[in-house]
SERO-4910 file (N, C-alpha, C, O; in steps of 0.05 Angstrom, whole numbers):
BEGIN
 pado doro    nc1    nc2    nc3   cac1   cac2   cac3    cc1    cc2    cc3    oc1    oc2    oc3
  Met    A   -310   2418  -2157   -297   2392  -2167   -306   2386  -2196   -290   2376  -2211
  Ser    A   -331   2393  -2203   -341   2387  -2230   -327   2405  -2249   -323   2397  -2272
  Gly    A   -320   2431  -2240   -307   2450  -2259   -277   2438  -2262   -268   2438  -2285
  Asp    A   -263   2428  -2242   -239   2418  -2248   -238   2393  -2266   -220   2389  -2282
  Thr    A   -258   2376  -2264   -262   2353  -2282   -265   2360  -2310   -254   2348  -2328
  Ala    A   -284   2381  -2313   -290   2390  -2341   -264   2403  -2353   -259   2399  -2377
  Leu    A   -250   2418  -2338   -225   2431  -2348   -205   2408  -2356   -191   2409  -2376
  Trp    A   -204   2388  -2337   -184   2366  -2342   -193   2351  -2369   -175   2345  -2385
  Gln    A   -218   2346  -2373   -228   2335  -2396   -222   2351  -2421   -215   2339  -2441
  Phe    A   -225   2377  -2419   -220   2393  -2442   -189   2392  -2448   -181   2389  -2471
  Ser    A   -172   2394  -2427   -144   2392  -2431   -136   2367  -2443   -118   2368  -2460
  Ala    A   -147   2344  -2436   -141   2318  -2448   -151   2317  -2476   -139   2304  -2493
  Trp    A   -172   2329  -2483   -182   2329  -2511   -166   2348  -2528   -160   2342  -2551
  Tyr    A   -158   2371  -2517   -143   2389  -2534   -114   2378  -2539   -102   2383  -2560
  Gln    A   -103   2364  -2520    -76   2354  -2523    -75   2335  -2548    -54   2331  -2560
  Arg    A    -98   2323  -2555    -95   2304  -2578    -95   2319  -2603    -87   2307  -2623
  Ile    A   -104   2344  -2605   -102   2362  -2630    -83   2382  -2629    -79   2395  -2649
  His    A    -70   2387  -2606    -51   2410  -2603    -28   2405  -2621    -20   2425  -2634
  Gly    A    -16   2382  -2625      7   2379  -2641      2   2386  -2671     17   2399  -2684
  Tyr    A    -23   2375  -2680    -31   2383  -2708    -36   2411  -2715    -27   2422  -2736
  Leu    A    -50   2423  -2696    -56   2451  -2698    -30   2467  -2697    -28   2487  -2710
  Ser    A    -10   2460  -2681     16   2475  -2677     31   2471  -2702     44   2490  -2711
  Leu    A     31   2448  -2714     46   2444  -2739     36   2461  -2761     51   2472  -2777
  Ala    A      8   2464  -2763     -2   2481  -2783      2   2510  -2778      7   2524  -2796
  Ala    A      0   2519  -2753      5   2546  -2746     34   2554  -2751     40   2575  -2762
  Cys    A     52   2536  -2743     81   2540  -2746     91   2541  -2774    109   2556  -2781
  Thr    A     78   2523  -2791     85   2522  -2820     78   2550  -2832     94   2562  -2846
  Phe    A     53   2559  -2827     43   2584  -2838     60   2606  -2827     70   2623  -2842
  Gly    A     64   2608  -2801     80   2629  -2789    108   2630  -2797    119   2652  -2799
  Ser    A    121   2608  -2800    150   2606  -2810    152   2617  -2837    171   2633  -2844
  Thr    A    133   2609  -2855    135   2616  -2883    129   2646  -2884    141   2660  -2901
  Ser    A    111   2656  -2869    104   2686  -2870    128   2702  -2858    135   2722  -2870
  Asn    A    139   2694  -2838    165   2707  -2826    187   2707  -2846    201   2727  -2851
  Ala    A    191   2685  -2857    214   2680  -2877    208   2700  -2899    226   2714  -2907
  Met    A    184   2702  -2909    178   2723  -2930    182   2752  -2923    190   2769  -2939
  Asn    A    176   2756  -2897    179   2784  -2887    208   2791  -2886    216   2813  -2895
  Ile    A    225   2772  -2875    254   2776  -2875    265   2781  -2903    280   2800  -2907
  Ala    A    257   2764  -2922    267   2767  -2950    259   2794  -2962    275   2805  -2977
  Val    A    236   2803  -2956    228   2830  -2966    243   2853  -2952    254   2871  -2965
  Leu    A    242   2853  -2925    251   2875  -2912    284   2879  -2911    295   2901  -2905
  Thr    A    296   2856  -2919    326   2859  -2920    336   2868  -2947    360   2869  -2952
  Arg    A    317   2874  -2965    326   2884  -2992    338   2910  -2988    330   2924  -2969
  Arg    A    359   2918  -3004    373   2941  -3000    356   2966  -3002    360   2984  -2986
  Ala    A    337   2966  -3019    320   2992  -3021    301   2994  -2998    289   3015  -2996
  Leu    A    298   2976  -2981    278   2976  -2959    291   2977  -2930    278   2975  -2910
  Ile    A    319   2980  -2931    333   2979  -2906    326   3007  -2892    329   3028  -2905
  Ser    A    317   3007  -2867    312   3031  -2851    311   3022  -2821    308   2998  -2815
  Pro    A    313   3040  -2804    312   3033  -2775    287   3018  -2767    288   2998  -2753
  Thr    A    263   3026  -2778    237   3011  -2772    239   2983  -2783    232   2963  -2769
  Asn    A    247   2981  -2806    249   2955  -2820    268   2936  -2808    264   2911  -2807
  Leu    A    290   2948  -2797    312   2932  -2783    298   2919  -2759    301   2895  -2754
  Leu    A    283   2936  -2742    268   2924  -2719    247   2904  -2728    244   2883  -2715
  Leu    A    233   2908  -2750    214   2890  -2759    228   2864  -2769    216   2842  -2766
  Thr    A    251   2864  -2779    264   2842  -2786    276   2825  -2762    275   2801  -2762
  Ala    A    286   2840  -2743    294   2825  -2718    270   2812  -2703    271   2791  -2692
  Leu    A    248   2826  -2705    222   2814  -2695    213   2790  -2710    204   2770  -2698
  Ala    A    215   2791  -2735    209   2767  -2752    229   2743  -2748    222   2719  -2749
  Val    A    253   2750  -2742    274   2728  -2737    267   2715  -2711    267   2690  -2709
  Ala    A    260   2729  -2691    255   2720  -2665    230   2701  -2666    230   2679  -2655
  Asp    A    208   2709  -2682    184   2695  -2683    191   2670  -2701    180   2648  -2695
  Leu    A    209   2673  -2721    216   2650  -2737    230   2627  -2720    224   2603  -2722
  Leu    A    249   2636  -2704    263   2615  -2687    244   2602  -2668    246   2578  -2662
  Thr    A    223   2619  -2657    204   2605  -2638    190   2583  -2653    187   2561  -2642
  Met    A    182   2588  -2678    163   2569  -2693    180   2546  -2704    171   2523  -2702
  Val    A    202   2551  -2715    218   2532  -2729    226   2507  -2710    223   2483  -2716
  Phe    A    236   2516  -2686    246   2498  -2666    223   2484  -2650    227   2465  -2634
  Tyr    A    199   2496  -2654    175   2483  -2639    164   2461  -2656    149   2444  -2645
  Val    A    169   2459  -2682    158   2439  -2700    166   2411  -2690    148   2395  -2685
  Pro    A    193   2405  -2689    202   2379  -2680    191   2373  -2650    185   2349  -2644
  Tyr    A    188   2392  -2633    177   2386  -2607    148   2379  -2608    139   2360  -2594
  Ala    A    133   2393  -2624    103   2388  -2626    100   2360  -2640     83   2345  -2632
  Ala    A    115   2355  -2661    112   2332  -2676    118   2307  -2659    102   2288  -2660
  Tyr    A    139   2306  -2643    146   2285  -2625    126   2282  -2600    113   2261  -2597
  Phe    A    125   2303  -2584    112   2302  -2559     81   2302  -2561     67   2292  -2543
  Tyr    A     70   2313  -2583     42   2314  -2585     28   2300  -2608      4   2296  -2608
  Cys    A     46   2291  -2626     36   2275  -2650     42   2246  -2647     24   2228  -2650
  Tyr    A     67   2241  -2641     77   2215  -2637     77   2202  -2608     70   2179  -2604
  Ala    A     84   2219  -2590     84   2210  -2562     66   2228  -2544     49   2242  -2553
  Arg    A     71   2227  -2519     57   2246  -2501     77   2259  -2482     97   2247  -2476
  Pro    A     71   2284  -2473     89   2299  -2460     88   2292  -2429     80   2309  -2413
  Asp    A     95   2269  -2421     95   2263  -2391    118   2241  -2386    127   2227  -2403
  Glu    A    125   2240  -2360    148   2222  -2353    142   2192  -2358    160   2176  -2357
  Leu    A    119   2185  -2363    112   2157  -2368    113   2149  -2396    104   2127  -2404
  Gly    A    123   2168  -2413    124   2162  -2443    148   2147  -2452    150   2141  -2476
  His    A    166   2140  -2434    190   2125  -2443    206   2141  -2464    214   2129  -2484
  His    A    211   2165  -2459    226   2181  -2479    255   2177  -2479    266   2173  -2457
  Pro    A    268   2178  -2501    297   2176  -2502    309   2200  -2490    295   2221  -2491
  Ala    A    334   2202  -2479    346   2222  -2466    350   2247  -2486    349   2270  -2477
  Ala    A    356   2242  -2511    359   2262  -2532    334   2280  -2535    336   2304  -2537
  Trp    A    310   2267  -2535    286   2282  -2537    279   2299  -2512    266   2320  -2515
  Ile    A    288   2291  -2489    285   2307  -2467    302   2331  -2465    294   2352  -2456
  Arg    A    326   2326  -2474    346   2348  -2479    336   2369  -2499    339   2393  -2496
  Tyr    A    325   2358  -2519    315   2377  -2539    290   2393  -2527    286   2416  -2534
  Leu    A    276   2380  -2510    252   2392  -2496    262   2415  -2480    251   2437  -2482
  Leu    A    283   2412  -2465    295   2433  -2448    308   2455  -2466    305   2479  -2460
  Phe    A    320   2447  -2488    331   2467  -2504    310   2482  -2518    313   2506  -2520
  Asn    A    290   2471  -2526    266   2484  -2540    253   2502  -2520    245   2524  -2527
  Asn    A    250   2495  -2496    237   2510  -2475    252   2536  -2471    241   2558  -2472
  Gly    A    279   2534  -2467    297   2555  -2464    297   2576  -2487    297   2600  -2484
  Leu    A    298   2564  -2511    299   2581  -2536    273   2594  -2541    273   2617  -2550
  Asn    A    250   2581  -2535    225   2595  -2539    219   2616  -2516    206   2636  -2522
  Ile    A    229   2612  -2493    226   2636  -2474    242   2658  -2482    234   2681  -2482
  Thr    A    268   2652  -2491    284   2674  -2497    274   2688  -2524    274   2713  -2524
  Ala    A    268   2676  -2543    259   2688  -2569    234   2702  -2564    231   2724  -2574
  His    A    214   2691  -2549    188   2704  -2544    192   2729  -2528    179   2749  -2534
  Thr    A    209   2728  -2507    215   2753  -2492    228   2775  -2509    220   2798  -2508
  Ala    A    248   2765  -2526    260   2785  -2544    241   2796  -2563    243   2820  -2569
  Ala    A    222   2782  -2572    202   2792  -2590    184   2813  -2577    178   2833  -2589
  Met    A    178   2808  -2554    159   2826  -2536    173   2855  -2534    162   2876  -2538
  Trp    A    201   2852  -2527    214   2878  -2523    223   2892  -2548    227   2917  -2548
  Leu    A    226   2877  -2570    230   2888  -2595    204   2905  -2604    206   2927  -2616
  Thr    A    180   2892  -2598    156   2907  -2604    156   2934  -2588    148   2955  -2599
  Val    A    165   2933  -2564    165   2958  -2550    186   2978  -2563    180   3001  -2566
  Ser    A    209   2967  -2569    228   2986  -2584    219   2997  -2608    225   3019  -2615
  Leu    A    202   2980  -2623    190   2991  -2650    169   3013  -2642    167   3033  -2655
  Ala    A    153   3008  -2621    134   3027  -2613    148   3055  -2606    138   3076  -2615
  Val    A    170   3053  -2590    186   3076  -2585    198   3093  -2606    200   3117  -2606
  Phe    A    207   3075  -2627    219   3090  -2650    198   3101  -2667    203   3122  -2679
  Arg    A    175   3089  -2669    152   3100  -2685    142   3125  -2672    136   3145  -2685
  Tyr    A    139   3125  -2647    129   3147  -2631    148   3173  -2635    138   3195  -2641
  Val    A    174   3168  -2633    192   3189  -2634    194   3201  -2664    196   3225  -2668
  Ala    A    194   3181  -2684    195   3188  -2711    170   3204  -2722    172   3223  -2738
  Val    A    146   3195  -2711    121   3208  -2721    115   3231  -2704    110   3252  -2716
  Cys    A    115   3230  -2678    107   3253  -2661    127   3273  -2658    120   3295  -2651
  His    A    151   3268  -2663    175   3287  -2660    193   3283  -2683    214   3271  -2679
  Pro    A    184   3292  -2707    200   3285  -2731    227   3298  -2732    246   3287  -2744
  Thr    A    230   3322  -2721    255   3335  -2721    275   3320  -2703    297   3315  -2711
  Val    A    267   3312  -2680    286   3296  -2662    287   3268  -2673    308   3255  -2670
  Gly    A    266   3257  -2685    266   3229  -2698    289   3227  -2719    304   3207  -2721
  Ser    A    291   3248  -2734    310   3246  -2758    338   3242  -2747    356   3230  -2759
  Arg    A    343   3253  -2721    371   3251  -2712    374   3227  -2691    396   3217  -2687
  Val    A    351   3219  -2678    354   3197  -2659    349   3170  -2671    365   3152  -2667
  Cys    A    327   3167  -2686    320   3143  -2697    337   3134  -2722    326   3132  -2744
  Thr    A    361   3129  -2719    378   3122  -2741    383   3092  -2741    376   3078  -2722
  Leu    A    396   3082  -2765    399   3056  -2768    419   3045  -2748    417   3022  -2740
  Arg    A    438   3060  -2738    458   3052  -2720    443   3048  -2691    447   3028  -2677
  Arg    A    428   3068  -2686    413   3064  -2659    394   3041  -2659    388   3030  -2638
  Ala    A    382   3034  -2684    365   3011  -2684    381   2985  -2681    371   2967  -2668
  Arg    A    405   2982  -2692    422   2961  -2688    429   2958  -2657    430   2936  -2647
  Ile    A    434   2979  -2645    441   2981  -2617    417   2971  -2598    420   2956  -2578
  Ala    A    393   2981  -2609    367   2972  -2594    365   2942  -2596    362   2928  -2575
  Val    A    368   2931  -2620    366   2901  -2624    386   2887  -2608    378   2868  -2594
  Ala    A    411   2894  -2608    432   2881  -2592    426   2883  -2563    428   2863  -2549
  Ala    A    418   2907  -2554    411   2909  -2525    388   2893  -2516    388   2883  -2493
  Val    A    369   2890  -2531    345   2873  -2527    354   2846  -2525    349   2832  -2505
  Val    A    369   2835  -2545    378   2806  -2544    394   2800  -2521    390   2780  -2507
  Ala    A    415   2818  -2516    434   2812  -2495    420   2813  -2466    424   2795  -2449
  Ser    A    403   2834  -2461    387   2834  -2435    368   2812  -2433    365   2802  -2411
  Thr    A    355   2802  -2454    337   2779  -2453    353   2755  -2445    344   2740  -2428
  Val    A    376   2749  -2457    391   2727  -2449    400   2726  -2419    398   2706  -2405
  Val    A    407   2750  -2410    415   2751  -2383    391   2748  -2362    395   2736  -2340
  Phe    A    367   2759  -2368    344   2755  -2351    334   2726  -2352    325   2713  -2332
  Cys    A    336   2716  -2377    325   2688  -2381    345   2667  -2371    338   2643  -2370
  Ser    A    370   2673  -2365    389   2652  -2359    384   2633  -2336    394   2611  -2336
  Pro    A    367   2642  -2314    361   2623  -2294    345   2599  -2307    348   2576  -2298
  Asn    A    329   2603  -2328    313   2581  -2338    331   2561  -2353    322   2538  -2356
  Tyr    A    355   2567  -2361    373   2549  -2374    384   2529  -2356    389   2507  -2365
  Thr    A    387   2533  -2330    400   2514  -2313    379   2503  -2290    388   2492  -2270
  Met    A    354   2506  -2295    334   2500  -2275    330   2468  -2273    327   2456  -2252
  Phe    A    331   2458  -2297    325   2428  -2299    349   2411  -2309    369   2420  -2321
  Arg    A    345   2384  -2303    366   2366  -2312    351   2340  -2320    329   2334  -2311
  Val    A    366   2325  -2339    354   2302  -2350    361   2276  -2333    384   2272  -2327
  Leu    A    342   2260  -2324    347   2237  -2308    330   2214  -2317    308   2217  -2328
  Pro    A    340   2191  -2313    325   2165  -2321    302   2162  -2303    303   2170  -2279
  Val    A    279   2151  -2314    254   2144  -2298    255   2114  -2293    264   2097  -2309
  Ser    A    245   2109  -2268    246   2080  -2259    230   2062  -2277    237   2038  -2279
  Ser    A    209   2072  -2289    194   2054  -2306    204   2053  -2335    193   2039  -2352
  Gly    A    225   2068  -2341    239   2065  -2367    237   2094  -2381    218   2108  -2378
  Gly    A    258   2100  -2396    260   2125  -2409    272   2145  -2393    284   2139  -2372
  Tyr    A    269   2172  -2401    279   2194  -2387    260   2216  -2384    240   2218  -2399
  Trp    A    265   2235  -2364    248   2258  -2361    265   2279  -2346    287   2275  -2337
  Phe    A    252   2304  -2346    268   2325  -2334    259   2330  -2306    236   2328  -2300
  Tyr    A    279   2338  -2287    271   2344  -2261    289   2370  -2251    310   2377  -2262
  Thr    A    276   2381  -2231    292   2406  -2221    319   2399  -2209    321   2380  -2193
  Asn    A    339   2416  -2216    366   2412  -2204    365   2416  -2175    350   2432  -2164
  Pro    A    382   2401  -2161    381   2403  -2130    389   2432  -2119    381   2440  -2098
  Phe    A    405   2447  -2134    412   2472  -2125    391   2494  -2130    395   2518  -2122
  Ile    A    369   2487  -2143    347   2504  -2147    327   2503  -2123    312   2484  -2120
  Thr    A    327   2523  -2106    309   2524  -2082    284   2538  -2091    281   2549  -2112
  Asp    A    265   2536  -2069    241   2549  -2072    244   2580  -2076    231   2592  -2092
  Glu    A    264   2591  -2061    268   2620  -2062    276   2628  -2093    267   2648  -2105
  Ile    A    293   2611  -2103    302   2617  -2131    280   2616  -2149    277   2632  -2168
  Met    A    262   2596  -2144    239   2592  -2162    220   2616  -2160    209   2625  -2180
  Asn    A    215   2627  -2136    198   2648  -2132    211   2674  -2143    197   2691  -2155
  Ile    A    236   2678  -2140    250   2703  -2151    249   2701  -2182    244   2721  -2195
  Asn    A    253   2679  -2194    253   2677  -2223    224   2682  -2233    220   2694  -2254
  Phe    A    205   2672  -2218    175   2676  -2225    168   2706  -2225    157   2716  -2245
  Trp    A    176   2719  -2204    169   2748  -2202    184   2766  -2222    174   2785  -2235
  Ile    A    209   2759  -2224    225   2776  -2243    217   2771  -2273    212   2790  -2289
  Phe    A    216   2745  -2280    211   2738  -2308    182   2737  -2316    172   2747  -2335
  Gly    A    168   2722  -2297    139   2718  -2303    119   2742  -2296     97   2743  -2306
  Val    A    128   2759  -2281    109   2782  -2271    120   2809  -2281    108   2824  -2297
  Val    A    145   2816  -2271    156   2843  -2275    161   2847  -2304    151   2867  -2315
  Leu    A    176   2829  -2317    183   2833  -2347    156   2835  -2363    153   2854  -2378
  Lys    A    139   2816  -2359    114   2817  -2375     96   2838  -2369     86   2851  -2387
  Val    A     91   2844  -2344     74   2867  -2339     85   2893  -2346     71   2911  -2353
  Leu    A    112   2896  -2343    125   2922  -2351    122   2923  -2381    114   2944  -2392
  Asn    A    127   2902  -2396    124   2902  -2425     98   2910  -2435     96   2926  -2454
  Cys    A     76   2899  -2422     49   2906  -2430     43   2937  -2422     27   2951  -2435
  Phe    A     55   2947  -2399     51   2975  -2394     64   2993  -2414     53   3014  -2420
  Cys    A     88   2986  -2424    103   3001  -2445     86   3002  -2470     84   3023  -2483
  Arg    A     75   2978  -2478     59   2978  -2503     35   2995  -2499     29   3011  -2517
  Val    A     21   2994  -2478     -3   3011  -2473      4   3040  -2472    -13   3057  -2480
  Phe    A     27   3047  -2463     36   3076  -2460     43   3088  -2486     35   3110  -2492
  Trp    A     59   3073  -2503     70   3084  -2527     51   3083  -2551     47   3103  -2564
  Ala    A     40   3058  -2556     25   3056  -2581      0   3074  -2583     -4   3085  -2604
  Pro    A    -16   3077  -2562    -40   3095  -2565    -32   3125  -2572    -46   3139  -2587
  Arg    A    -10   3132  -2561     -3   3161  -2564      7   3165  -2594      2   3186  -2605
  Thr    A     20   3145  -2605     26   3149  -2634      1   3150  -2652     -3   3166  -2670
  Lys    A    -17   3132  -2644    -42   3128  -2661    -59   3154  -2658    -70   3164  -2677
  Leu    A    -60   3165  -2634    -75   3188  -2629    -64   3214  -2643    -79   3231  -2653
  Phe    A    -37   3214  -2644    -25   3236  -2659    -28   3235  -2688    -34   3255  -2700
  Val    A    -25   3211  -2700    -30   3207  -2727    -61   3213  -2734    -67   3223  -2756
  His    A    -78   3206  -2717   -108   3212  -2722   -112   3242  -2726   -124   3253  -2744
  Lys    A    -98   3256  -2703   -100   3286  -2704    -89   3300  -2728   -100   3318  -2740
  Leu    A    -64   3288  -2735    -51   3297  -2759    -67   3294  -2786    -67   3311  -2803
  Gln    A    -81   3273  -2788    -98   3268  -2809   -122   3286  -2809   -131   3295  -2830
  Thr    A   -132   3293  -2785   -155   3312  -2782   -146   3338  -2790   -161   3351  -2804
  Val    A   -123   3347  -2784   -113   3374  -2791   -109   3376  -2822   -115   3396  -2834
  Leu    A    -98   3355  -2835    -96   3355  -2863   -120   3357  -2877   -123   3373  -2895
  Leu    A   -140   3339  -2869   -167   3342  -2880   -180   3367  -2876   -194   3377  -2894
  Leu    A   -176   3380  -2852   -189   3407  -2849   -175   3427  -2866   -188   3444  -2878
  Arg    A   -150   3426  -2868   -135   3446  -2887   -144   3442  -2917   -148   3461  -2932
  Ala    A   -147   3417  -2923   -157   3412  -2952   -186   3421  -2957   -193   3429  -2979
  Phe    A   -202   3420  -2937   -229   3430  -2936   -230   3459  -2939   -242   3471  -2957
  Cys    A   -215   3472  -2921   -213   3501  -2920   -202   3514  -2947   -211   3534  -2957
  Asn    A   -181   3499  -2958   -170   3509  -2983   -191   3507  -3006   -192   3523  -3025
  Glu    A   -206   3488  -3005   -226   3486  -3025   -249   3507  -3023   -261   3515  -3043
  Asn    A   -253   3516  -2998   -273   3536  -2993   -260   3563  -2989   -274   3581  -2980
  Arg    A   -235   3565  -2995   -222   3591  -2993   -224   3603  -2963   -227   3627  -2958
  Ala    A   -221   3584  -2944   -220   3594  -2916   -192   3589  -2903   -175   3575  -2914
  Tyr    A   -188   3598  -2881   -163   3596  -2866   -167   3579  -2843   -182   3585  -2824
  Pro    A   -153   3556  -2843   -157   3537  -2821   -139   3546  -2797   -121   3562  -2800
  Pro    A   -146   3537  -2773   -130   3543  -2750   -102   3532  -2752    -98   3514  -2768
  Ser    A    -83   3543  -2737    -54   3533  -2738    -54   3503  -2731    -62   3496  -2709
  Gly    A    -45   3487  -2748    -43   3458  -2744    -25   3451  -2722    -31   3433  -2706
  Glu    A     -2   3467  -2718     19   3461  -2698      5   3468  -2670      9   3454  -2650
  Arg    A    -11   3490  -2669    -22   3494  -2642    -44   3473  -2635    -47   3465  -2612
  Trp    A    -58   3466  -2656    -79   3447  -2651    -69   3420  -2642    -80   3408  -2624
  Leu    A    -48   3411  -2655    -35   3386  -2649    -21   3385  -2622    -18   3364  -2610
  Ser    A    -14   3409  -2612      0   3411  -2586    -19   3408  -2562    -10   3406  -2539
  Arg    A    -45   3408  -2567    -65   3408  -2545    -72   3378  -2539    -95   3369  -2541
  Thr    A    -49   3362  -2531    -50   3336  -2522    -37   3331  -2497    -37   3308  -2487
***
């Protein structure tokens, strides 16, 4: 019981500063992502990898920009509960922001996986990468991630509705057609499967690319050392294949 009380006290304390911390973080993050987009979309820097990085920056930018009004109102001006006498417009914006954040954040996660796959193929299999990792396929990957994210996140868009509160103001409540079974299915598909699968993909692809780059750097250093000492290094191709 004391642990619950301590956690509740920390939650109440952090809620008072969450809005201001969020505004600072979103301001910095939005500026950084806008600068990334401005740089990566220059004609000289257009490439499949940079296209994926640009899409990732756009997703993060959308998440932060639309969170600013939400944080300013619900955490700096008012409080995020049904007793706050909120106008209906702000509750609608809360639901809109919730859906947008879920969608943009999920898209950003899977764009990161797409980026990891592109990097793995381009670095570890350069012959195949030059044919597969093209600008056209990068655009297809971005479109596929966005479209599939919208489909999988669509149950979240219709889950709640805005209703008046007896004490005054408005708040959101679950729609009557949303049953416990639908809530559980949405939780397992979106909250568990998609996120766990995403983490597995990141853990699978990223370390392999890093390990290959490390071994490639070792081979290059070994060759440079042997050339300086007039020795013959082992075949780099055979050595790299021992993975």
